[in-house]
Each structure stands twice: as C-alpha cells, then as structure tokens.
N, C-alpha and C positions, 0 to 999 in steps of 0.2 A: 855704915851707910850704905854699902856695896848692896847688902841682902833689901834692904829699905826700897832701892832706886830699881833694882832688876825686878822686886814685888808690886810696884806702883800698876794701878789699873792703868792700861794704856801703851804700856813700854814696848811689848813686846810688835802691836801693833805697829808703833810708830817706827821701832826696828826692821821694822819690814818692808814699811811704806817706803822710809827715806833708803835704804839698802837696795831696793826694787830700781827706784831712781836714779839712784847714783851708779847702780851699775848699769841701767841704759845707758847713761848719759856716758859714762865711761867707755862702755863698748864703741857708741858710735864717733867719739873722740879719736878711737885710736884707729876704728875704719877709715874716717878722714885723713887723717893724717898718713893713712900706706895707701891712700889715693884709690879708694874702693875697689883695692885689689881681693879677685874673689876667693882665693883661697884664705884668706885671712876669715873667711865666715865657717869656720870649724867649731864643733862642740866644746872642745878644748878652751879656743876664747874666750866663747861665749860665759862658760862657767867660772872661768878665773877672773872674768869681769865681772858678774852677782855675786862672786867671794868677796871680791874686795869692794865692792857695792856694801855688801853687807858688815862688813869690817868695820868700813866708813859709818854706816849707817848707826852699828851698835856705838861709836865712840861720839857720835853729834848726839844719838837720843838720851846714851846715856849724860851727859854736860847739860843738857835741856832738863832732862827729871832732878838730879843733883841740883842744879841752879834752883829748882822750884820746889824742891823741900827744903831748900836752907832757906830761903827766903819765909817761909812757914814756920820753920824753927825759931828766925829771929823773930817773928812778930810775938809768938807766946812770949 
C-alpha cells in the first residue's frame, strides 16, 4: 500500500504544497512567540521550519491519499 500511495498522481504536489504552508506557519508562530526578535531570522531557523513543515505535509498527504485509495478499494 505504501508504494501505491507515494506513486499516486498528485501525491508529491500535495506534500510540497502542504509542507510549504505548514513550514511558513510554523516559522511565523515561532517568530511571534519570540516577540519578533531579529536574531531569530537566520537561515538555520528557516530551514528547520521548512523541513518540519515538509515532514508534517508528508504525513498529512499520506493519510489523505491512503484513505482515498482505501475507499476506492472498498467500492470494488
């Protein structure tokens, strides 16, 4: 099932789009909770937030496509 999900059309696009959105939201939330402190704006923090967002996007997209394929299998 894992191979079917990751090879499904649109899976990578979904991972990238959700990951980018989650990464940006995560970065902004962390920056807000640090009171817009300027030293927080470095490349390391940006990359870590984007990587965390991509990981979250991967899990969310996997669940979404897994459920979609399970419903298609159940209908057959």
